[in-house]
C-alpha positions as CSV (number, residue, x, y, z in Angstrom):
1,M,27.5,47.1,-12.7
2,K,25.5,44.6,-10.7
3,A,28.6,43.8,-8.5
4,Q,29.0,47.5,-7.7
5,H,25.3,47.8,-6.8
6,F,25.6,44.6,-4.5
7,A,28.7,46.0,-2.8
8,A,27.0,49.3,-2.2
9,E,23.9,47.6,-0.7
10,V,26.1,45.4,1.6
11,A,28.0,48.6,2.8
12,R,24.7,50.3,3.4
13,L,23.2,47.4,5.5
14,G,26.4,46.7,7.4
15,S,28.0,43.3,8.1
16,A,26.0,40.4,9.5
17,A,28.0,40.7,12.8
18,D,26.3,44.0,13.4
19,D,22.7,42.5,13.3
20,H,22.4,42.8,17.1
21,R,24.2,46.2,17.4
22,H,21.2,47.8,19.1
23,G,21.5,45.7,22.3
24,D,18.7,43.3,21.4
25,R,21.0,40.3,21.6
26,G,19.6,37.8,24.1
27,K,16.1,39.0,24.0
28,P,13.5,36.4,23.2
29,N,12.1,36.7,19.6
30,G,10.8,33.1,19.0
31,A,7.8,31.1,20.1
32,N,7.5,30.3,23.8
33,G,10.1,32.9,24.7
34,T,12.9,31.3,22.8
35,I,15.8,32.9,21.0
36,G,15.7,31.4,17.5
37,T,15.9,27.6,17.8
38,G,18.0,27.3,20.9
39,G,15.9,29.2,23.4
40,S,15.2,28.6,27.1
41,G,11.5,27.7,26.7
42,S,10.5,24.3,27.8
43,W,8.6,22.0,25.4
44,P,6.5,19.1,26.7
45,E,7.6,15.6,25.8
46,P,6.0,14.5,22.5
47,D,3.2,11.9,22.4
48,L,4.9,9.1,20.4
49,S,1.8,7.0,20.4
50,L,0.5,9.2,17.6
51,L,3.2,7.8,15.3
52,G,1.8,4.2,15.6
53,T,-1.0,2.8,13.5
54,G,-3.2,2.0,16.5
55,R,-4.2,-1.3,14.9
56,R,-4.0,-4.7,16.5
57,A,-2.3,-7.5,14.7
58,P,-4.7,-9.5,12.6
59,P,-5.6,-13.0,13.7
60,P,-3.7,-15.7,11.9
61,F,-5.2,-17.0,8.7
62,P,-6.6,-20.5,9.0
63,L,-4.4,-22.1,6.3
64,H,-5.4,-25.6,7.2
65,L,-8.8,-24.9,5.6
66,L,-7.1,-24.5,2.2
67,G,-6.0,-28.2,2.2
68,P,-3.3,-28.8,-0.4
69,W,-3.2,-25.2,-1.3
70,A,-1.9,-24.1,2.1
71,G,1.7,-24.9,1.2
72,W,1.4,-23.1,-2.1
73,C,0.1,-20.0,-0.3
74,E,2.9,-20.1,2.2
75,R,5.6,-20.4,-0.6
76,K,4.0,-17.6,-2.7
77,A,3.7,-15.3,0.4
78,K,7.3,-15.9,1.3
79,G,8.3,-15.1,-2.3
80,A,6.3,-11.9,-2.3
81,S,7.5,-10.9,1.2
82,A,3.9,-10.6,2.2
83,P,1.6,-12.1,4.9
84,V,0.0,-15.3,3.8
85,D,-3.4,-13.7,4.2
86,Y,-2.9,-11.6,1.0
87,V,-2.1,-14.6,-1.1
88,A,-4.9,-16.8,0.4
89,V,-7.5,-14.1,-0.1
90,A,-6.5,-13.5,-3.7
91,L,-6.7,-17.3,-4.3
92,L,-10.2,-17.5,-2.8
93,A,-11.4,-14.6,-4.9
94,S,-9.9,-16.2,-8.0
95,V,-11.6,-19.5,-7.3
96,G,-14.9,-17.8,-6.7
97,A,-14.5,-15.9,-10.0
98,S,-13.5,-19.1,-11.8
99,I,-16.6,-21.0,-10.7
100,A,-18.6,-17.9,-11.8
101,N,-22.2,-18.8,-12.8
102,V,-21.5,-22.5,-13.3
103,R,-22.1,-23.7,-9.8
104,W,-24.2,-22.1,-7.1
105,P,-24.0,-23.4,-3.5
106,Q,-27.4,-24.4,-2.1
107,A,-28.6,-24.6,1.5
108,G,-31.8,-26.5,1.3
109,T,-34.3,-26.1,-1.5
110,A,-35.2,-22.5,-1.1
111,W,-31.8,-20.8,-0.9
112,S,-28.9,-20.6,-3.4
113,A,-26.3,-17.9,-4.1
114,P,-23.6,-17.3,-6.7
115,P,-20.1,-18.1,-5.5
116,V,-19.0,-14.4,-5.4
117,L,-16.5,-13.5,-2.8
118,W,-16.1,-9.8,-2.1
119,C,-12.6,-9.4,-0.9
120,A,-10.4,-6.5,0.0
121,E,-6.7,-6.6,1.0
122,V,-6.1,-3.9,3.6
123,G,-2.6,-2.9,4.5
124,P,-0.1,0.0,4.5
125,P,1.5,1.2,1.3
126,S,4.4,-1.1,0.1
127,S,3.2,-4.1,2.1
128,S,3.4,-6.4,-0.9
129,K,-0.4,-6.5,-1.6
130,S,0.0,-6.4,-5.4
131,P,2.8,-9.0,-5.7
132,S,0.8,-11.4,-3.5
133,M,-2.3,-10.9,-5.6
134,D,-0.3,-11.5,-8.7
135,A,0.7,-14.9,-7.5
136,A,-3.0,-16.0,-7.5
137,F,-3.8,-14.1,-10.6
138,N,-1.0,-15.8,-12.5
139,L,-2.9,-19.1,-12.0
140,V,-5.9,-17.5,-13.6
141,R,-3.9,-16.2,-16.5
142,F,-2.3,-19.6,-17.0
143,A,-5.8,-21.3,-17.1
144,E,-7.0,-18.6,-19.5
145,D,-4.1,-19.2,-21.8
146,R,-4.6,-22.9,-21.8
147,M,-8.3,-22.5,-22.5
148,A,-7.6,-20.0,-25.3
149,D,-5.2,-22.4,-27.1
150,G,-6.8,-23.2,-30.4
151,F,-9.8,-20.9,-29.8
152,E,-8.8,-18.6,-32.7
153,Q,-8.9,-21.6,-35.1
154,V,-12.3,-22.7,-33.9
155,Q,-13.6,-19.2,-34.1
156,Q,-12.3,-18.9,-37.7
157,E,-13.8,-22.2,-38.7
158,H,-17.2,-21.2,-37.2
159,A,-17.0,-17.9,-39.1
160,T,-16.3,-19.6,-42.4
161,A,-19.0,-22.2,-41.9
162,K,-21.7,-19.5,-41.8
């Protein structure tokens, strides 16, 4: 029944070849006087500068300031397919967090500050920010695991001694 209805509707509308049967073939019906997508209207050349980021390249990270850690940062950055900046910044943030409240740098007798480094890694999506940070954070996890070794036993002994 649906097939008969469909056939009747096609017969009523006519074939697709008859779409321009009223002499409107060739008349503009699109934007800028075009006929569909292949019209004669002229479009200006696109401004391809809009596709770029508009950012300058960052200055090179001063790896020499990291001393013996410079080589480690280069290897981890290469392994993460990331700029060395990402690994080095994560390493500096991890070191600042590791020192925590134990040591405060002092400049004279009146000024001291906690070793907190507020860091942010800025880059486009999929630029290996997370894998490069993981390289430094794995060092922290390793140190935490070593410090935690035997802690449960010490904690249990302390609880039973109460």
